C-alpha positions in Angstrom: -10.3 5.7 0.5 -8.5 6.6 -3.2 -5.4 5.5 -1.1 -6.5 2.0 -0.3 -7.4 1.4 -3.6 -4.0 2.4 -5.2 -1.9 0.5 -2.5 -4.3 -2.9 -3.4 -3.6 -2.3 -7.2 0.3 -2.1 -6.5 -0.3 -5.3 -4.1 -2.2 -7.0 -6.9 -0.2 -6.2 -9.5 2.9 -8.0 -7.9 1.0 -10.9 -6.1 -2.5 -11.4 -8.0 -4.0 -13.8 -5.7 -3.3 -12.1 -2.7 -6.2 -11.3 0.0 -5.9 -7.3 0.4 -7.7 -6.1 3.4 -8.8 -2.6 4.4 -8.0 -1.8 8.0 -8.8 2.1 8.6 -7.8 3.6 11.8 -8.5 7.6 12.0 -5.1 8.9 13.8 -2.9 11.2 12.7 -0.3 11.6 10.9 -2.2 9.8 8.7 -0.4 7.1 7.1 -0.9 3.8 4.9 1.0 0.2 5.7 1.3 -2.7 4.0 1.7 -6.1 6.1 1.7 -9.7 5.1 0.8 -11.2 8.6 2.5 -9.6 11.3 5.5 -8.2 9.1 5.2 -5.1 7.7 6.1 -4.5 4.1 5.8 -0.9 3.3 5.1 2.0 5.3 4.2 5.6 3.9 2.5 8.9 4.0 -1.0 8.6 2.5 -0.3 11.7 0.2 1.9 9.3 -1.6 -1.1 7.4 -2.9 -3.1 10.3 -3.9 -4.0 10.7 -7.9 -3.0 14.1 -8.0 0.2 13.4 -6.7 1.3 10.8 -9.4 1.2 8.3 -6.7 5.0 7.9 -6.5 4.5 5.2 -4.0 3.2 2.6 -5.8 6.3 1.6 -7.5 7.8 1.5 -3.8 5.2 -1.1 -2.7 5.3 -3.1 -6.0 9.1 -3.6 -5.1 8.4 -4.2 -1.5 6.1 -7.1 -2.7 8.5 -8.5 -5.2 11.4 -8.5 -2.4 8.9 -10.9 -0.5 9.2 -13.5 -3.2 
């Protein structure tokens, strides 16, 4: 669940009023998807949001959210 919390944090940093909902799917490969309605904003490997890996995807998610305007 740490990857959801990291993605949620990145989203709320850019869009503080966003309603972030977890939609867990048990399927491989494990990916995290950030969507606004039907539009996929960002998608990447779960490991890119792990604390032990430095959470490099957080910057990418923030950038993608900023592009939405």
